[in-house]
Short mmCIF file of the C-alpha atoms (twelve columns), coordinates in Angstrom:
data_MODEL
# 
_entry.id   MODEL 
# 
loop_
_atom_site.group_PDB 
_atom_site.id 
_atom_site.type_symbol 
_atom_site.label_atom_id 
_atom_site.label_alt_id 
_atom_site.label_comp_id 
_atom_site.label_asym_id 
_atom_site.label_seq_id 
_atom_site.Cartn_x 
_atom_site.Cartn_y 
_atom_site.Cartn_z 
_atom_site.pdbx_PDB_model_num 
ATOM 1  C CA . MET A 1  -5.117  -13.831 2.649   1 
ATOM 2  C CA . PRO A 2  -1.549  -12.435 3.943   1 
ATOM 3  C CA . LEU A 3  0.851   -11.466 1.440   1 
ATOM 4  C CA . THR A 4  3.765   -13.930 0.746   1 
ATOM 5  C CA . THR A 5  7.104   -13.559 1.881   1 
ATOM 6  C CA . THR A 6  8.448   -13.247 -1.835  1 
ATOM 7  C CA . ALA A 7  5.855   -10.621 -2.587  1 
ATOM 8  C CA . LYS A 8  6.689   -8.681  0.562   1 
ATOM 9  C CA . GLN A 9  10.599  -8.897  -0.198  1 
ATOM 10 C CA . GLU A 10 9.748   -7.500  -3.938  1 
ATOM 11 C CA . ILE A 11 8.002   -4.604  -2.221  1 
ATOM 12 C CA . TYR A 12 11.239  -4.043  0.450   1 
ATOM 13 C CA . ASP A 13 13.566  -4.097  -2.497  1 
ATOM 14 C CA . ALA A 14 11.452  -1.927  -4.602  1 
ATOM 15 C CA . TYR A 15 10.446  1.025   -2.261  1 
ATOM 16 C CA . GLY A 16 13.038  0.403   0.608   1 
ATOM 17 C CA . ALA A 17 15.721  2.930   1.442   1 
ATOM 18 C CA . HIS A 18 18.368  0.294   2.364   1 
ATOM 19 C CA . ASP A 19 18.226  -3.559  2.650   1 
ATOM 20 C CA . ALA A 20 16.738  -3.672  6.062   1 
ATOM 21 C CA . ASP A 21 14.187  -1.085  5.356   1 
ATOM 22 C CA . VAL A 22 10.674  -2.687  6.254   1 
ATOM 23 C CA . GLY A 23 9.068   0.058   7.996   1 
ATOM 24 C CA . SER A 24 9.364   3.434   6.097   1 
ATOM 25 C CA . THR A 25 6.332   5.138   4.813   1 
ATOM 26 C CA . GLU A 26 6.889   4.250   1.183   1 
ATOM 27 C CA . VAL A 27 7.325   0.499   1.987   1 
ATOM 28 C CA . GLN A 28 4.067   0.870   4.329   1 
ATOM 29 C CA . VAL A 29 2.242   2.577   1.361   1 
ATOM 30 C CA . ALA A 30 3.343   -0.010  -1.344  1 
ATOM 31 C CA . MET A 31 2.336   -3.039  1.128   1 
ATOM 32 C CA . LEU A 32 -1.021  -1.612  1.634   1 
ATOM 33 C CA . SER A 33 -1.524  -0.705  -2.064  1 
ATOM 34 C CA . ARG A 34 -0.630  -4.481  -2.768  1 
ATOM 35 C CA . ARG A 35 -3.097  -5.547  -0.215  1 
ATOM 36 C CA . ILE A 36 -6.181  -3.194  -1.472  1 
ATOM 37 C CA . ALA A 37 -5.534  -4.541  -5.047  1 
ATOM 38 C CA . GLU A 38 -5.788  -8.128  -3.898  1 
ATOM 39 C CA . LEU A 39 -9.030  -7.171  -1.663  1 
ATOM 40 C CA . THR A 40 -10.603 -5.268  -4.704  1 
ATOM 41 C CA . GLU A 41 -9.923  -8.630  -6.787  1 
ATOM 42 C CA . HIS A 42 -11.662 -10.902 -3.842  1 
ATOM 43 C CA . LEU A 43 -14.314 -8.358  -3.502  1 
ATOM 44 C CA . LYS A 44 -15.506 -8.585  -7.303  1 
ATOM 45 C CA . GLU A 45 -16.156 -12.274 -6.826  1 
ATOM 46 C CA . HIS A 46 -17.618 -12.126 -3.135  1 
ATOM 47 C CA . ARG A 47 -19.420 -9.048  -3.195  1 
ATOM 48 C CA . LYS A 48 -21.385 -9.782  0.047   1 
ATOM 49 C CA . ASP A 49 -17.975 -10.279 2.209   1 
ATOM 50 C CA . PHE A 50 -18.819 -7.253  4.299   1 
ATOM 51 C CA . SER A 51 -16.012 -8.081  6.626   1 
ATOM 52 C CA . SER A 52 -13.229 -7.852  3.829   1 
ATOM 53 C CA . ARG A 53 -14.960 -4.928  2.792   1 
ATOM 54 C CA . ARG A 54 -14.455 -3.204  6.014   1 
ATOM 55 C CA . GLY A 55 -10.868 -4.293  6.107   1 
ATOM 56 C CA . MET A 56 -10.152 -2.769  2.665   1 
ATOM 57 C CA . PHE A 57 -11.745 0.615   3.756   1 
ATOM 58 C CA . LYS A 58 -9.518  0.597   6.718   1 
ATOM 59 C CA . ALA A 59 -6.382  0.040   4.603   1 
ATOM 60 C CA . VAL A 60 -7.530  2.597   2.220   1 
ATOM 61 C CA . SER A 61 -7.810  5.273   5.046   1 
ATOM 62 C CA . ARG A 62 -4.705  4.140   6.417   1 
ATOM 63 C CA . ARG A 63 -2.914  4.744   3.108   1 
ATOM 64 C CA . ARG A 64 -4.295  7.954   2.629   1 
ATOM 65 C CA . ARG A 65 -3.022  8.918   6.140   1 
ATOM 66 C CA . LEU A 66 0.465   7.864   5.231   1 
ATOM 67 C CA . LEU A 67 0.393   9.641   2.037   1 
ATOM 68 C CA . ARG A 68 -0.803  12.872  3.596   1 
ATOM 69 C CA . TYR A 69 2.173   12.451  5.911   1 
ATOM 70 C CA . LEU A 70 4.727   11.755  3.257   1 
ATOM 71 C CA . ARG A 71 3.491   14.796  1.256   1 
ATOM 72 C CA . GLY A 72 4.079   17.025  3.911   1 
ATOM 73 C CA . ARG A 73 7.351   15.734  4.788   1 
ATOM 74 C CA . ASP A 74 8.824   14.734  1.300   1 
ATOM 75 C CA . PRO A 75 6.836   16.252  -1.736  1 
ATOM 76 C CA . GLN A 76 9.128   14.929  -4.257  1 
ATOM 77 C CA . GLY A 77 9.411   11.501  -2.671  1 
ATOM 78 C CA . TYR A 78 5.252   11.783  -2.690  1 
ATOM 79 C CA . GLN A 79 5.116   12.734  -6.190  1 
ATOM 80 C CA . ASN A 80 7.745   9.577   -7.321  1 
ATOM 81 C CA . LEU A 81 5.699   6.968   -4.968  1 
ATOM 82 C CA . ILE A 82 2.277   7.967   -6.497  1 
ATOM 83 C CA . GLN A 83 3.838   7.564   -10.091 1 
ATOM 84 C CA . ALA A 84 5.598   4.391   -9.003  1 
ATOM 85 C CA . LEU A 85 2.131   2.949   -7.629  1 
ATOM 86 C CA . GLY A 86 0.053   4.215   -10.319 1 
ATOM 87 C CA . LEU A 87 -1.966  6.196   -7.744  1 
ATOM 88 C CA . ARG A 88 -4.198  9.300   -8.210  1 
ATOM 89 C CA . GLY A 89 -2.853  12.344  -6.218  1 
# 
């Protein structure tokens, strides 16, 4: 199930650099983190949903690549983001 418009707007406001920022690395990582959390909850109830499991693994891999890019480009921004999202880093 896709994120609602209000959930997306909250993420844009919290992690975007400016009002129209919907594609920066920080926003993308926050969106993926939210989606991964939702898929994790879904998979706790539906253990045999392998299609959703595969989608979650793809999202985790994409988030990992984006975080690696951000760590190289802006180390302080990387630290701030993983602390704000509660990710290990």
